[in-house]
C-alpha positions in Angstrom: 67.0 -9.6 -24.0 69.6 -10.8 -21.5 66.8 -12.1 -19.3 65.4 -14.0 -22.3 68.8 -15.5 -23.1 69.1 -16.7 -19.5 65.8 -18.5 -20.0 66.9 -20.0 -23.2 70.1 -21.2 -21.4 67.9 -23.0 -18.9 66.0 -24.7 -21.7 69.3 -25.7 -23.4 70.5 -27.4 -20.2 67.3 -29.3 -19.9 67.4 -30.3 -23.6 70.9 -31.7 -23.0 69.3 -34.3 -20.7 67.4 -37.3 -22.2 63.7 -37.1 -21.5 62.7 -40.4 -19.8 60.2 -42.7 -21.4 56.9 -42.6 -19.7 57.2 -38.9 -18.8 54.2 -36.6 -18.8 52.3 -36.6 -22.0 50.1 -33.6 -21.0 53.0 -31.1 -21.3 56.1 -31.0 -23.4 59.3 -28.9 -23.5 57.6 -26.8 -26.2 55.1 -25.7 -23.6 57.9 -24.5 -21.4 59.5 -22.6 -24.3 56.2 -21.0 -25.1 55.9 -19.6 -21.5 59.5 -18.2 -21.8 58.8 -16.6 -25.1 55.6 -15.0 -23.6 57.7 -13.8 -20.6 60.2 -12.2 -23.1 57.4 -10.5 -25.0 57.9 -12.5 -28.2 54.4 -13.9 -28.2 51.1 -13.4 -26.5 49.5 -16.5 -24.9 45.8 -16.9 -25.3 43.5 -16.8 -22.2 43.0 -20.5 -22.4 46.8 -21.1 -22.4 47.3 -18.7 -19.5 44.8 -20.7 -17.5 46.3 -24.0 -18.6 49.9 -23.0 -17.8 49.2 -21.5 -14.4 50.3 -24.7 -12.7 51.2 -23.2 -9.3 47.8 -21.3 -9.2 49.2 -17.9 -8.5 47.1 -16.1 -11.2 50.1 -15.5 -13.4 52.3 -17.4 -15.9 56.0 -17.0 -15.5 59.3 -18.8 -15.3 58.2 -20.8 -12.3 55.5 -22.4 -14.4 58.1 -23.2 -17.1 60.4 -24.8 -14.5 57.5 -26.8 -13.2 56.8 -28.2 -16.7 60.5 -29.0 -17.2 60.6 -31.0 -13.9 57.4 -32.7 -14.9 58.7 -33.7 -18.3 62.0 -34.9 -16.7 60.0 -37.3 -14.5 61.0 -35.6 -11.3 57.5 -34.7 -10.1 53.9 -35.7 -10.7 51.3 -33.3 -12.1 50.2 -32.4 -8.5 53.8 -31.4 -7.6 54.7 -34.6 -5.6 58.3 -35.6 -5.9 58.9 -38.9 -7.7 61.3 -41.0 -5.6 63.3 -43.5 -7.7 62.9 -47.1 -6.8 66.2 -48.5 -5.4 66.7 -52.3 -4.9 68.0 -53.5 -1.6 68.5 -56.9 -3.2 70.0 -57.1 -6.7 67.7 -59.8 -8.1 65.4 -62.5 -6.9 66.7 -65.9 -5.9 64.5 -67.5 -8.6 65.8 -65.3 -11.4 69.4 -65.9 -10.3 68.9 -69.6 -10.1 67.7 -69.4 -13.7 70.9 -67.7 -14.8 70.3 -64.1 -13.8 69.9 -63.0 -17.4 67.2 -60.4 -16.5 66.9 -58.0 -13.6 64.6 -55.0 -12.9 64.8 -51.8 -10.9 62.1 -49.2 -11.0 61.1 -48.6 -14.6 64.2 -50.2 -16.2 65.0 -53.8 -17.1 68.6 -54.9 -17.4 69.5 -57.9 -19.4 72.3 -59.8 -21.1 72.8 -61.0 -24.6 75.2 -63.8 -25.3 75.8 -64.8 -29.0 78.8 -66.5 -30.4 80.6 -67.2 -33.6 83.3 -69.7 -34.5 86.8 -68.2 -34.5 88.8 -68.5 -37.7 91.3 -71.3 -37.0 90.1 -71.5 -33.4 90.4 -75.0 -32.2 91.7 -76.3 -28.9 92.3 -79.6 -27.0 89.1 -80.0 -25.0 90.1 -83.3 -23.2 92.8 -86.0 -23.2 91.9 -89.6 -22.2 93.6 -92.9 -22.2 91.8 -96.1 -23.2 93.5 -99.5 -23.4 97.0 -97.9 -23.6 96.0 -95.5 -26.4 96.0 -91.7 -25.7 93.2 -89.8 -27.4 93.1 -86.0 -27.8 89.7 -84.5 -28.4 89.8 -81.2 -30.4 86.9 -78.8 -30.3 86.0 -75.7 -32.2 86.2 -72.5 -30.2 83.4 -69.9 -30.3 83.9 -66.3 -29.1 81.2 -63.7 -28.4 80.1 -61.7 -31.4 79.3 -58.0 -31.5 75.7 -58.4 -30.2 77.0 -59.9 -26.9 76.8 -57.5 -24.0 74.9 -55.9 -21.2 71.8 -53.9 -22.1 68.9 -51.9 -20.5 65.5 -51.1 -21.8 62.5 -49.1 -20.3 59.6 -51.2 -19.1 57.5 -49.7 -21.9 59.8 -51.3 -24.5 61.6 -48.1 -25.6 65.1 -46.8 -25.3 67.0 -50.1 -25.6 70.6 -49.2 -24.8 73.8 -51.2 -24.9 75.8 -50.6 -21.7 78.9 -52.6 -22.5 80.3 -55.5 -24.5 80.9 -58.0 -21.7 79.8 -61.6 -21.6 77.6 -61.4 -18.5 75.9 -63.7 -16.0 74.0 -63.3 -12.8 72.9 -59.7 -13.2 72.2 -57.8 -10.0 71.1 -54.1 -9.9 71.3 -52.0 -6.7 71.0 -48.2 -6.9 73.3 -46.7 -9.6 75.3 -49.9 -10.0 75.0 -53.2 -12.0 76.9 -56.2 -10.6 77.6 -59.3 -12.6 79.9 -62.2 -13.3 81.8 -61.4 -16.5 84.5 -62.7 -18.7 87.3 -61.0 -20.5 88.7 -62.6 -23.6 92.4 -62.3 -24.3 94.5 -62.8 -27.4 94.5 -66.2 -29.2 97.6 -68.2 -28.5 98.2 -70.8 -31.2 96.6 -74.2 -30.6 95.8 -73.4 -27.0 92.4 -72.4 -25.8 91.5 -68.7 -26.2 92.2 -67.1 -22.8 89.1 -66.3 -20.8 89.3 -64.7 -17.4 86.3 -64.6 -15.1 85.6 -62.0 -12.5 83.0 -60.1 -10.6 82.4 -56.6 -12.2 80.3 -53.6 -11.6 79.4 -50.8 -13.9 77.1 -47.8 -13.4 73.6 -48.0 -15.0 74.7 -45.2 -17.4 77.6 -47.3 -18.7 80.4 -45.5 -16.9 82.8 -46.6 -14.1 83.3 -50.2 -15.1 85.7 -52.1 -12.8 86.6 -55.6 -11.8 86.0 -56.2 -8.1 87.7 -59.6 -7.8 89.0 -62.6 -9.8 86.9 -65.8 -10.1 89.0 -68.9 -10.4 87.6 -72.4 -10.9 83.9 -72.9 -11.5 81.4 -70.4 -10.1 77.6 -70.7 -9.4 75.6 -68.0 -7.8 76.1 -64.3 -7.3 73.8 -62.4 -4.9 74.0 -58.7 -4.0 72.3 -57.8 -0.8 72.8 -54.3 0.7 76.5 -53.5 0.6 77.7 -57.1 0.2 78.2 -59.5 -2.7 77.8 -63.2 -1.9 79.3 -65.8 -4.3 80.8 -69.2 -4.7 84.2 -70.4 -5.9 84.6 -74.1 -6.6 87.8 -75.9 -7.6 88.3 -77.3 -11.1 89.1 -80.7 -9.5 88.5 -82.8 -6.4 91.1 -85.0 -4.8 89.0 -87.7 -3.3 91.9 -89.6 -1.7 93.1 -86.7 0.3 89.6 -85.2 0.6 90.7 -81.9 -0.8 89.1 -79.5 -3.2 91.7 -78.3 -5.7 94.0 -75.7 -4.1 91.8 -75.4 -1.0 90.1 -72.1 -2.0 86.6 -73.6 -2.7 83.8 -72.2 -0.7 81.2 -69.4 -0.2 82.7 -65.8 -0.1 81.5 -62.3 0.4 83.0 -59.0 -0.6 81.8 -55.5 -0.2 80.2 -53.8 -3.2 83.3 -51.5 -3.5 85.6 -54.5 -3.8 87.0 -54.5 -0.3 86.6 -56.8 2.7 86.7 -60.1 1.0 86.2 -63.1 3.3 85.3 -66.7 3.2 82.1 -67.8 5.0 82.0 -71.5 4.2 84.8 -73.8 3.2 84.4 -76.7 0.8 82.4 -77.6 -2.4 79.1 -75.6 -2.4 76.5 -74.6 -5.0 73.1 -72.9 -5.5 73.1 -70.2 -2.8 70.1 -68.1 -1.9 70.5 -65.1 0.5 67.3 -64.2 2.4 66.8 -62.4 5.7 70.5 -62.5 6.8 70.7 -66.2 6.0 72.6 -68.0 3.2 71.0 -71.2 2.1 73.3 -73.5 0.1 74.2 -77.0 -0.9 77.4 -78.6 0.5 79.3 -81.7 -0.6 81.3 -83.6 2.0 82.9 -86.2 -0.3 80.0 -88.6 0.4 76.8 -86.7 -0.3 75.1 -83.4 -0.8 73.2 -81.7 1.9 71.1 -78.5 2.3 72.4 -76.0 4.9 72.0 -72.5 6.0 74.4 -70.1 7.8 74.2 -66.5 8.8 75.7 -64.0 6.4 78.4 -63.2 8.9 79.5 -66.9 9.0 77.8 -67.9 12.3 75.0 -70.4 13.2 75.6 -73.0 10.6 72.6 -75.4 10.5 72.1 -78.6 8.4 68.5 -78.6 7.1 68.4 -82.0 5.3 68.7 -85.4 6.8 71.5 -87.7 5.7 69.4 -89.4 3.0 66.8 -86.8 2.2 68.8 -84.6 -0.2 69.4 -85.6 -3.9 72.3 -84.1 -5.8 69.9 -83.3 -8.7 67.8 -81.0 -6.6 67.3 -77.4 -7.5 66.0 -75.1 -4.8 64.8 -71.5 -4.3 64.0 -69.7 -1.1 60.9 -67.5 -1.4 59.2 -66.0 1.7 59.0 -68.6 4.4 59.5 -71.6 2.1 62.2 -73.5 0.4 61.1 -74.9 -2.9 63.0 -78.0 -4.1 62.7 -80.0 -7.3 64.8 -82.9 -8.6 63.4 -83.1 -12.2 62.1 -85.9 -14.4 58.6 -86.2 -13.0 59.6 -86.1 -9.3 57.8 -84.3 -6.6 58.4 -80.6 -5.8 58.8 -80.3 -2.0 58.0 -77.2 0.0 59.8 -76.9 3.3 59.7 -74.3 6.0 63.0 -72.4 6.1 63.9 -74.4 9.2 64.0 -77.5 7.1 60.6 -79.1 8.1 58.8 -80.7 5.2 55.4 -79.2 4.6 53.9 -80.6 1.4 54.7 -81.8 -2.1 53.4 -81.2 -5.6 53.5 -83.9 -8.3 54.5 -83.2 -11.9 53.7 -85.8 -14.6 56.2 -84.4 -17.2 59.7 -83.3 -16.9 60.1 -79.8 -15.5 63.0 -78.1 -17.1 62.8 -74.8 -15.3 60.7 -73.2 -12.6 60.5 -69.9 -10.7 58.4 -68.8 -7.7 56.8 -65.4 -7.3 54.2 -64.7 -4.6 51.7 -67.5 -4.5 52.5 -68.8 -7.9 55.0 -71.4 -9.3 55.8 -70.8 -13.0 57.3 -73.8 -14.7 58.3 -75.1 -18.1 57.0 -78.6 -18.8 58.5 -80.8 -21.5 57.6 -84.1 -23.2 58.3 -87.4 -21.6 59.0 -90.8 -23.0 57.5 -94.2 -22.1 60.3 -96.7 -21.6 59.9 -100.4 -22.1 61.4 -103.0 -19.7 64.1 -103.4 -22.3 65.1 -99.8 -22.1 63.5 -98.8 -25.5 61.3 -95.7 -26.0 57.8 -96.9 -26.9 56.0 -93.6 -27.0 56.2 -89.9 -26.2 53.8 -87.9 -24.1 53.2 -84.6 -25.8 50.5 -83.3 -23.4 51.2 -80.5 -21.0 54.1 -79.1 -23.0 54.8 -75.4 -22.5 54.8 -72.7 -19.9 52.4 -73.2 -17.0 51.6 -71.7 -13.6 50.2 -73.4 -10.4 49.5 -72.0 -7.0 51.9 -73.2 -4.3 49.0 -75.1 -2.7 48.7 -77.2 -5.9 45.5 -75.5 -7.2 44.6 -73.5 -10.2 47.0 -75.0 -12.7 46.9 -72.7 -15.8 48.5 -72.9 -19.2 50.3 -69.7 -20.1 52.1 -70.6 -23.4 51.5 -73.8 -25.3 52.3 -72.4 -28.8 54.5 -75.2 -30.0 54.4 -79.0 -29.6 58.1 -79.7 -29.6 60.0 -77.4 -27.3 61.4 -76.9 -23.8 60.9 -73.8 -21.7 64.0 -72.9 -19.7 65.5 -70.0 -17.8 62.3 -68.6 -16.5 62.6 -65.1 -15.1 59.7 -63.2 -13.4 59.8 -59.4 -13.6 56.6 -57.8 -12.2 53.7 -59.1 -14.2 55.9 -60.3 -17.1 57.6 -63.7 -17.6 60.9 -63.8 -19.6 61.8 -67.3 -20.8 63.9 -69.1 -23.4 62.5 -71.7 -25.8 64.8 -74.6 -26.9 63.0 -76.0 -30.0 63.6 -78.7 -32.6 62.9 -75.9 -35.0 65.8 -73.6 -34.9 63.7 -70.7 -36.0 61.5 -71.0 -32.9 64.4 -71.1 -30.4 65.1 -67.9 -28.6 63.9 -65.5 -25.8 60.3 -64.6 -25.3 58.2 -62.6 -22.9 54.6 -63.0 -21.9 52.3 -61.5 -19.2 51.6 -63.8 -16.3 48.0 -64.1 -17.4 49.2 -65.5 -20.8 48.6 -62.4 -22.9 50.9 -60.2 -25.1 53.4 -62.9 -26.1 56.4 -61.3 -27.8 59.7 -62.6 -29.2 62.7 -60.8 -28.0 65.5 -61.9 -30.3 
């Protein structure tokens, strides 16, 4: 009986663990229990069961076979006994996903995502701006909205099961590496009368199981971009104001920084006003403003070998860019060309889009983009007609061939914040019809479209 109780203890310990989604469907914990009961003399297994349960092929069924089944159910091994090695990212998210907000990230069989929903605070109003016009001072007062109870960081298995809320933070730029999730977050402090509700930005990390949350560093001013590569976090701090006369950015702290994933070793790599970073193969690609114009640059992750990639007049301040493989993809919007450069800055080719492209992402040989309606404008500046063709989510090869419609379900909507996770696209619809607005996912071949919120 003591031997049997020890077996039951083993089962209890395993049952205390959550069985992962996607685990073996051929055997269950009940099978392991049946073997242990057979070993204890409580039941007699049939000859068919004895053959089925002899997984190690030693012509007997015992506790070793029960342990094998438990490891199989726990997702630690395959049916042939091969150990399953967890997938661990070396880079926290793709540059394309992060440029679209970093709302979704994937590691192995788990998808991590953020939900941001807000509600108006009771009595919550604040002075949003103060201007002076013709000797009269105007104060503009705005309503204040705070995150509601749905806001937070979540995870879900790739098969759509086991959705779990990890924390209640307002999150941006999600990166996942190993057991840690890194993100830009905000903490909301108490309401102080007529002043704006206190909101403190920072870079945080939390374990994938929801434990160990900690702030790694403060984020002052405005921030764009957060890339985790290996043991380093790369990010931007920009000042809230620019002093054009003295050619100074706020308090002088603006620039590109890096900090170790444990919160130590903070250092500035680039000084000045920057935006839209991509970290690829030990290079940081970024835009820099020198008080006269924007330019595209790259610099080593250790701060050496700074190189300007764009000519003086070749870079537009409206450009968006991603670095994927050996190419830099740039797009300025409103029907302009998309340019593909080598990562040394040499122009290779261009793609023409007839309609406005609100968002795009690049994965492998494909460009995924959201195309919106465009207006025909008369010489007098009046809208004469709207072009409703080619509205929706599309893909096209990087050589400009095989343009394919993925989702053209609605006539009046914009597709934005496109994220690519494996063979799924996650995207947000901004529609004139409030009921249609929200997050969706669809396979890259245009099948299995699903609403997410």
